[in-house]
C-alpha positions in Angstrom: 0.0 0.0 0.0 2.8 2.4 0.9 4.6 1.6 -2.4 1.3 2.3 -4.3 0.9 5.6 -2.6 4.6 6.4 -3.3 4.0 5.6 -7.0 1.0 8.1 -7.2 2.9 10.7 -5.3 5.8 10.9 -7.8 5.9 14.0 -9.9 6.3 13.7 -13.7 10.1 14.3 -13.5 10.5 11.5 -10.9 8.2 9.3 -12.9 10.2 9.8 -16.0 13.4 9.0 -14.1 11.8 5.8 -12.7 10.7 4.8 -16.3 14.3 5.3 -17.5 15.6 3.1 -14.7 13.1 0.4 -15.5 13.9 0.8 -19.2 17.6 0.4 -18.4 16.9 -2.8 -16.4 14.8 -4.2 -19.1 17.5 -3.6 -21.7 20.1 -5.2 -19.5 17.9 -8.3 -19.2 17.5 -8.5 -23.0 21.3 -7.9 -23.5 22.0 -10.7 -21.0 19.5 -13.0 -22.9 21.2 -12.1 -26.2 24.6 -12.8 -24.8 23.4 -16.1 -23.4 21.9 -17.1 -26.7 25.2 -16.3 -28.6 27.2 -18.3 -26.1 24.7 -21.2 -26.4 25.1 -21.2 -30.2 28.9 -21.2 -29.8 28.8 -24.0 -27.3 26.5 -26.1 -29.6 29.0 -25.5 -32.5 32.1 -26.3 -30.5 30.6 -29.4 -28.8 30.2 -31.2 -32.1 32.4 -34.2 -32.6 33.1 -33.1 -36.2 34.0 -29.5 -36.4 36.6 -26.9 -37.0 37.4 -24.9 -33.9 39.4 -21.9 -35.0 42.7 -21.4 -33.1 43.8 -18.1 -34.8 47.0 -16.7 -33.5 48.0 -20.0 -31.9 51.1 -21.9 -32.9 51.2 -25.5 -34.1 53.6 -28.0 -32.5 56.5 -27.9 -35.0 58.5 -30.7 -33.5 56.0 -33.5 -34.4 57.5 -36.2 -36.6 56.0 -37.4 -39.9 57.0 -39.6 -42.8 56.8 -38.0 -46.2 55.9 -39.7 -49.5 59.6 -40.8 -49.9 59.4 -42.5 -46.4 61.8 -39.9 -45.0 61.3 -38.9 -41.3 60.7 -35.2 -41.2 59.4 -32.6 -38.6 57.2 -29.7 -39.3 60.0 -27.4 -38.2 62.1 -28.8 -41.0 59.4 -28.3 -43.6 57.7 -25.0 -42.7 60.0 -22.2 -43.7 57.5 -20.3 -45.8 53.8 -19.6 -45.8 52.1 -23.0 -45.7 48.6 -24.2 -46.6 47.7 -27.1 -44.4 45.1 -29.7 -45.5 43.9 -32.8 -43.7 42.6 -35.8 -45.6 42.8 -39.6 -45.5 43.8 -41.4 -48.7 40.9 -43.9 -48.9 38.3 -41.3 -48.3 35.1 -41.9 -50.4 33.7 -38.4 -49.7 35.2 -35.0 -49.2 38.9 -35.6 -49.4 39.4 -35.9 -53.1 37.1 -33.0 -53.9 39.1 -30.9 -51.3 42.4 -31.8 -53.0 40.9 -31.0 -56.4 39.9 -27.6 -55.0 43.4 -27.0 -53.7 44.9 -28.0 -57.0 42.5 -25.8 -58.9 43.3 -22.7 -56.9 47.0 -23.4 -57.2 46.6 -23.2 -61.0 44.6 -20.0 -60.8 46.8 -18.0 -58.4 49.7 -15.9 -59.6 51.8 -16.9 -56.6 54.5 -19.6 -57.3 54.1 -22.9 -55.5 57.3 -23.9 -53.8 58.7 -20.4 -53.8 56.0 -18.0 -52.4 54.2 -20.8 -50.4 53.9 -24.5 -50.1 51.1 -27.0 -49.4 51.3 -29.7 -46.8 48.7 -32.5 -46.9 48.5 -34.6 -43.7 46.6 -37.9 -43.5 44.6 -38.2 -40.2 44.3 -42.0 -40.7 47.2 -43.7 -38.9 46.7 -46.7 -41.3 47.9 -44.6 -44.3 51.4 -45.3 -45.4 54.1 -43.3 -47.3 53.3 -45.6 -50.3 49.7 -44.4 -50.3 50.9 -40.8 -49.9 53.1 -41.1 -53.0 50.2 -42.5 -55.1 47.9 -39.7 -53.9 50.6 -37.1 -54.5 51.4 -38.4 -58.0 47.8 -38.1 -59.0 47.3 -34.5 -57.9 50.7 -33.0 -58.3 51.1 -34.1 -61.9 47.8 -32.5 -62.7 47.9 -29.2 -60.7 51.4 -28.3 -59.5 52.7 -26.5 -62.6 55.8 -28.5 -62.5 56.5 -27.5 -58.9 55.8 -30.8 -57.3 58.3 -30.3 -54.4 56.1 -27.5 -53.1 53.2 -29.9 -52.4 54.2 -32.4 -49.6 52.1 -35.4 -48.4 52.7 -36.7 -44.9 51.6 -39.7 -42.7 52.2 -40.4 -39.0 51.0 -42.3 -36.0 47.8 -41.8 -34.1 49.4 -39.8 -31.3 50.9 -37.2 -33.6 47.6 -37.1 -35.6 45.8 -36.3 -32.4 48.3 -33.5 -31.5 48.3 -31.8 -34.9 44.5 -32.0 -35.5 43.7 -30.7 -32.0 46.3 -28.0 -32.3 44.6 -26.7 -35.4 41.0 -27.4 -34.2 40.3 -29.9 -37.0 38.1 -32.5 -35.2 37.2 -35.8 -36.9 35.3 -38.9 -35.9 36.2 -42.5 -36.8 33.3 -44.6 -38.1 34.5 -48.1 -38.8 37.5 -47.8 -41.2 36.3 -44.4 -42.4 36.1 -41.0 -40.9 33.5 -38.2 -40.6 35.4 -34.9 -40.9 35.0 -31.2 -41.9 36.4 -29.7 -45.0 38.8 -26.8 -44.7 42.3 -25.6 -45.3 44.5 -23.7 -42.9 47.1 -21.0 -43.5 50.2 -21.3 -41.4 53.0 -18.7 -41.0 56.7 -19.6 -41.5 56.9 -19.5 -37.7 54.0 -21.9 -37.3 51.2 -19.5 -36.4 47.7 -20.3 -37.5 46.5 -17.2 -39.4 43.5 -18.2 -41.4 40.9 -20.9 -42.2 39.3 -21.3 -45.5 36.2 -23.5 -45.6 34.6 -25.8 -48.2 36.1 -27.7 -51.2 36.5 -24.8 -53.6 38.5 -21.6 -52.9 38.5 -18.2 -54.4 42.0 -17.3 -55.8 41.9 -13.9 -54.0 41.0 -15.5 -50.6 43.8 -18.1 -51.2 46.3 -15.4 -52.1 45.4 -13.1 -49.2 45.6 -16.1 -46.8 49.2 -16.7 -48.0 50.1 -13.0 -47.7 48.7 -12.7 -44.2 50.5 -15.9 -43.2 53.8 -14.4 -44.4 53.1 -11.3 -42.2 51.8 -13.4 -39.3 48.5 -11.5 -39.4 45.6 -13.7 -38.1 42.3 -13.0 -40.0 38.8 -14.4 -39.4 36.8 -15.4 -42.4 33.1 -14.7 -43.1 32.7 -18.4 -44.1 33.0 -19.2 -40.4 29.7 -17.3 -39.7 28.1 -19.2 -42.6 29.3 -22.5 -41.1 27.3 -21.8 -37.9 24.2 -22.7 -40.0 25.6 -26.1 -41.1 26.4 -29.4 -39.5 27.7 -32.6 -41.0 25.1 -35.2 -42.0 26.8 -38.5 -41.2 24.3 -40.6 -43.1 24.5 -38.7 -46.4 28.2 -37.6 -45.8 27.6 -34.0 -46.5 27.0 -30.7 -44.8 23.4 -29.7 -44.2 21.5 -26.9 -42.7 21.2 -27.2 -38.9 17.7 -26.1 -37.8 18.7 -25.7 -34.1 21.5 -23.4 -34.9 19.4 -21.3 -37.3 16.7 -21.0 -34.7 19.2 -19.8 -32.2 20.6 -17.2 -34.6 17.1 -15.9 -35.4 16.3 -15.5 -31.7 19.5 -13.4 -31.3 18.6 -11.4 -34.4 15.1 -10.6 -33.3 16.2 -9.7 -29.7 18.7 -7.2 -31.2 16.0 -5.8 -33.4 13.6 -5.4 -30.5 16.3 -3.6 -28.4 17.1 -1.2 -31.2 13.4 -0.4 -31.8 12.8 0.1 -28.1 15.7 2.5 -27.8 14.8 4.5 -30.9 11.1 4.8 -30.4 11.1 7.3 -27.5 13.6 9.5 -29.4 11.2 9.8 -32.3 8.3 10.7 -30.0 10.4 13.5 -28.4 11.3 14.8 -31.9 7.6 15.0 -32.8 6.9 17.0 -29.7 
């Protein structure tokens, strides 16, 4: 009763101040809800077993040992002395791997940068069963077709399961074994000469300008996010059909965030328009 009397006893100025306070609290609630929704979407995306979790600005473990297509034992520290495009595949893959390598080969042909001089490509198998012999067969198939006679600039590597785990988790490239096959994302990663992760490019085809800029940024050690990462929030991997498909849950979360932001903007601007009309 006392609070009700106090409410009626407020003069217009006090009432306006009270309204502003309530408005501020309401906006704070909506902002908190928006932030919570964004975090929820991010957690859903990062909790996937098959995903790319970007580690921009982080360094990969350069001392990991691999076998190249000649069966030589090499470390990433020995190999990475220039901007490097890192790709992960496995050699018996029936799905995304060959189209990904075709996409890398195609953009190599289209860019004006010189493979082996301005940059290099390192393809690592994430299947511990793959051998240097398989790596050589895969390299011969793609390098002969796409390397412009610069085959030494495209290196194929294999290693054991422990090193596979370390390099894929260091780059945020998460896969899932299903029988003898794997479910996995499709992306390439730009690495600086010092081993810094500077950019991710998603999909199986790549724009020459994006590819070139990724190499230039890697050379300067300038991490850059990509708009494709935002688009990937709307997709998840369909294990049955072995392809990326729209994720309704993620899209619904994004729409909720969008409409919350629209509501807040309208709520903030509406009083201003009324005051202008007065």
